[in-house]
C-alpha positions in Angstrom: 111.2 -99.0 -5.2 114.7 -98.9 -4.3 116.0 -101.4 -1.8 116.7 -100.2 1.9 120.6 -101.4 2.2 122.0 -103.3 5.2 124.9 -102.0 6.1 127.1 -104.9 7.8 129.9 -102.4 8.5 127.6 -100.1 10.3 125.6 -103.3 12.1 128.6 -104.6 12.7 130.3 -101.9 14.3 127.3 -100.9 17.0 126.9 -104.4 18.0 130.7 -104.7 18.5 130.2 -102.0 20.9 127.8 -103.7 23.0 130.1 -106.9 22.5 132.9 -104.6 24.2 130.9 -103.5 27.0 130.5 -106.9 28.1 133.8 -107.8 28.1 134.6 -105.0 30.1 132.0 -106.0 32.6 133.6 -109.3 32.7 137.1 -108.1 33.3 136.1 -106.3 36.4 134.9 -110.0 37.5 138.3 -110.9 36.6 138.1 -112.5 33.3 139.2 -111.6 30.2 137.9 -113.5 26.8 141.0 -115.2 24.8 140.6 -116.4 21.0 143.1 -118.5 20.0 143.1 -119.0 16.1 145.2 -121.8 14.1 146.5 -120.8 10.8 148.7 -123.7 8.7 150.3 -122.3 5.5 150.3 -119.0 3.8 147.0 -119.0 1.7 146.7 -115.1 1.1 142.9 -114.9 2.1 142.8 -116.7 5.2 146.1 -114.8 6.7 144.0 -111.5 5.7 141.0 -113.0 7.6 142.7 -114.3 10.6 144.3 -110.8 10.8 141.2 -109.2 10.8 139.6 -111.4 13.4 142.7 -111.0 15.6 142.5 -107.1 15.2 138.3 -107.0 15.6 138.9 -109.3 19.0 141.6 -107.0 20.0 139.4 -103.8 19.3 137.0 -104.8 22.1 139.4 -106.1 24.5 139.7 -109.4 24.1 142.9 -111.3 24.1 144.0 -112.9 20.8 146.6 -115.0 19.1 147.7 -116.7 16.1 149.2 -120.0 16.0 150.7 -120.3 13.0 152.1 -123.2 11.3 153.8 -124.1 8.3 151.8 -125.8 5.0 154.0 -128.8 5.7 153.1 -129.3 9.2 151.6 -133.1 9.6 148.1 -133.5 11.4 149.5 -134.8 14.0 151.0 -131.9 14.8 148.0 -129.6 14.1 146.4 -132.3 16.7 149.1 -131.5 19.2 148.5 -127.9 18.7 144.9 -127.8 19.2 145.2 -130.2 22.0 147.0 -128.0 24.2 144.8 -124.6 23.8 141.5 -127.4 24.9 144.0 -127.9 27.9 144.8 -124.4 28.2 142.5 -122.6 31.0 143.1 -118.9 29.4 142.2 -119.8 26.1 138.1 -119.5 25.9 137.3 -119.5 22.0 139.3 -121.4 19.5 139.3 -121.5 15.7 141.2 -123.3 13.1 141.4 -121.3 9.9 140.2 -123.3 6.8 140.7 -124.6 3.9 143.6 -127.3 5.3 146.2 -128.1 3.9 145.8 -131.7 1.9 147.6 -133.7 4.3 145.6 -132.5 7.1 142.0 -133.9 7.5 139.7 -131.1 8.2 137.0 -133.5 9.7 139.5 -134.9 12.3 140.7 -131.6 13.4 137.2 -130.1 13.7 135.9 -132.8 15.7 139.2 -132.7 18.1 138.3 -129.0 19.6 136.7 -129.0 22.8 132.8 -128.4 22.1 132.9 -125.7 24.3 135.5 -123.7 22.8 134.4 -124.5 19.7 133.3 -120.6 18.2 133.3 -121.7 14.7 130.2 -124.3 15.7 131.1 -126.5 13.5 131.5 -129.6 15.5 128.8 -132.1 15.4 128.2 -132.0 19.2 127.5 -128.1 18.5 125.6 -128.9 15.1 123.2 -131.4 17.2 122.3 -128.6 19.7 121.5 -126.4 17.0 119.1 -129.2 15.5 117.5 -130.1 18.9 117.2 -126.2 19.8 119.8 -126.4 22.7 121.7 -123.8 23.8 125.0 -123.5 21.8 127.9 -121.9 19.2 125.6 -121.5 16.0 127.8 -121.2 12.4 128.9 -117.3 12.6 127.9 -116.6 8.9 124.1 -118.1 9.7 124.2 -116.2 13.2 125.3 -112.8 11.3 122.8 -113.1 8.5 120.1 -113.8 11.2 121.2 -110.4 12.7 121.1 -108.5 9.8 117.7 -109.7 9.3 116.6 -108.1 12.3 117.4 -104.9 10.4 115.5 -105.5 7.4 112.0 -104.9 9.3 110.7 -108.2 8.6 108.9 -110.0 10.6 109.8 -113.3 9.5 106.8 -115.3 11.5 104.7 -117.1 8.4 107.0 -115.9 5.8 108.5 -117.9 2.9 112.3 -118.3 2.3 114.4 -119.6 0.1 118.1 -120.5 0.9 120.4 -121.4 -2.1 122.5 -123.7 -1.0 122.9 -126.9 1.1 126.5 -126.3 3.0 127.2 -127.3 6.8 129.0 -123.7 7.2 126.1 -121.9 6.0 122.8 -123.5 3.9 121.6 -125.6 6.4 122.2 -124.1 9.3 120.7 -120.6 8.4 117.6 -122.6 7.3 117.3 -123.7 10.5 117.7 -120.2 12.7 115.0 -119.5 9.5 112.6 -122.0 11.2 112.8 -120.9 14.5 111.9 -118.0 13.9 108.7 -119.7 12.2 109.7 -119.5 8.6 108.2 -121.2 6.1 112.0 -122.7 4.5 113.1 -124.1 0.7 116.2 -124.9 0.3 117.5 -124.8 -3.3 120.8 -126.8 -4.6 122.0 -127.7 -7.8 119.8 -130.8 -8.4 117.0 -128.4 -7.6 113.9 -127.7 -10.5 111.8 -124.9 -11.0 114.0 -122.7 -8.8 112.5 -119.5 -10.6 109.4 -120.8 -9.1 110.2 -120.9 -5.4 112.4 -117.8 -5.9 109.7 -115.3 -7.0 107.4 -116.9 -4.4 109.9 -116.1 -1.6 109.7 -113.1 0.9 113.4 -113.8 2.1 116.3 -115.2 -0.4 120.0 -115.9 1.1 121.7 -116.9 -1.7 125.2 -118.7 -0.5 126.6 -120.8 -3.4 129.4 -118.8 -4.6 128.0 -117.8 -8.2 128.5 -114.2 -9.3 125.2 -113.2 -11.0 123.4 -116.5 -10.2 120.4 -114.3 -9.0 119.1 -111.2 -11.0 115.7 -109.6 -11.0 113.6 -111.6 -12.7 114.1 -114.0 -9.8 113.5 -111.9 -7.2 109.9 -110.7 -5.8 109.5 -107.2 -5.5 110.0 -106.2 -2.0 111.5 -108.9 -0.9 115.0 -109.2 1.8 117.8 -110.5 -0.2 120.8 -111.5 1.4 124.0 -112.1 -0.4 127.0 -114.7 0.8 128.6 -115.0 -1.7 132.2 -113.7 -2.1 134.2 -114.5 -5.0 136.8 -112.4 -6.5 136.8 -111.7 -9.8 140.7 -111.8 -12.1 140.7 -108.2 -10.9 140.4 -109.2 -7.3 137.2 -107.5 -6.2 134.5 -109.6 -4.4 131.3 -110.2 -6.2 128.5 -111.7 -4.5 125.7 -114.2 -6.1 123.4 -111.5 -6.8 123.5 -108.7 -9.5 123.7 -106.4 -6.9 122.6 -103.2 -9.3 119.6 -104.5 -10.7 118.2 -106.6 -7.9 118.2 -103.1 -5.5 115.2 -102.1 -7.9 113.6 -104.5 -7.2 114.3 -106.1 -3.7 112.9 -104.2 -0.5 116.2 -104.8 1.5 119.7 -106.1 0.3 123.2 -106.8 1.2 126.3 -105.6 -0.9 129.1 -107.4 -1.1 131.7 -106.3 0.5 130.4 -104.7 3.3 127.3 -106.9 4.1 127.3 -110.8 5.8 131.4 -110.5 5.9 131.8 -107.7 8.7 128.8 -110.1 10.3 130.8 -112.7 10.7 133.7 -111.2 12.4 131.5 -110.5 14.7 129.9 -113.3 15.6 133.4 -114.5 16.0 133.8 -112.7 18.6 130.4 -112.7 19.9 131.0 -116.9 20.4 134.4 -116.0 22.2 132.4 -114.1 24.4 129.7 -116.8 25.1 132.3 -119.1 25.2 134.0 -117.6 28.6 130.4 -116.7 30.3 129.5 -120.6 30.1 132.7 -121.5 31.5 132.6 -119.2 34.3 128.8 -120.1 34.7 128.2 -116.4 34.1 124.5 -115.7 32.2 
């Protein structure tokens, strides 16, 4: 068996076409979604990621702006800029690129975002709504993972799903989304015992811990769906996933590559949430 490859680039491209059509329909009503991204400092990976978001937003007809503050910017300066964007009626969605410099509290900044413009889905109000099944902004990587799973040809209802990693950004939200699809979900983490026992029984594995080579073919049941969220650069700058791709693809039924799997979907879901924010504040279904 050779696994079906979930091509995140192509799936994202198709999804963005649908978003572009919706943006055009909104423009006909006189509304143009706008994404504002706050970038503090000069971290190379963050700059690259923000530019990719900016380019993707503009390509589907949205307005996008990058608010770039110096590495030395104080917490008060960041919060002041955030307040300005919260009160700017032209801004549909706000995203603060992390990590932030040590003098700026990430939690304080994320909590200061207007929940109605929180397209990352990290504000406590939106996390709370997710967990009581209300409509809200879902964190972008988990939302992208669920879109990829739609293309895996697996009905998740009743299936055993294992999520490796319990972060608030990926692990816990994706577990909740899998539960919403009636999967039986186990979260594994650094303190979990007998991990391989759970993995070998899993119909779906989502690994999101940033440990290259963590999941091998000996951990994977034949025909399982394997979603690799890891993107750790090696000594040459090449991204490595958590999954030993070349060997696992020989036993899995479906697998995502790194790069080109989850990454493009994360950016796509930023655009999705920005569009949703504009629709919600304009009272459009």
